[in-house]
Phi, psi and omega in degrees: 000130181277126179272140175283171181298319181293318178296320177296321180296324181281332188249343184239112179295327181291334178295322177296320178295317178296321178295320178296315179294321178297331177278332179291327182299306178295331178298309182290326174297320178295322177296316179295315179298317180295320180295314179291320182293325181296325182276312191252320186229079183300335181289344179266002183299325181297326179292324175297317179293324177297318178294320179297312182293319178294324177296320178295318180296322179287320186282335185301313177298325177294319179296316178296320179296322178298313179292330176297314179292326176295321179294320177298316178296321179296318180291328181286336180267000000 
């Protein structure tokens, strides 16, 4: 049975971690692009911000999922 993304997020703790890491990659690339663009190529600064915002949007459900699983473990103990 194929699990949807929401079902995987609800049932697999490692999926939340993978989602969080997948969001961190564009975030940090965006930070590097923004830093370099601010010094050398100001016209590329918007692309850095787009990467940063998209990374946050991707990583946020993973971050919430990690804390959700931590809360479940806390309640079970």
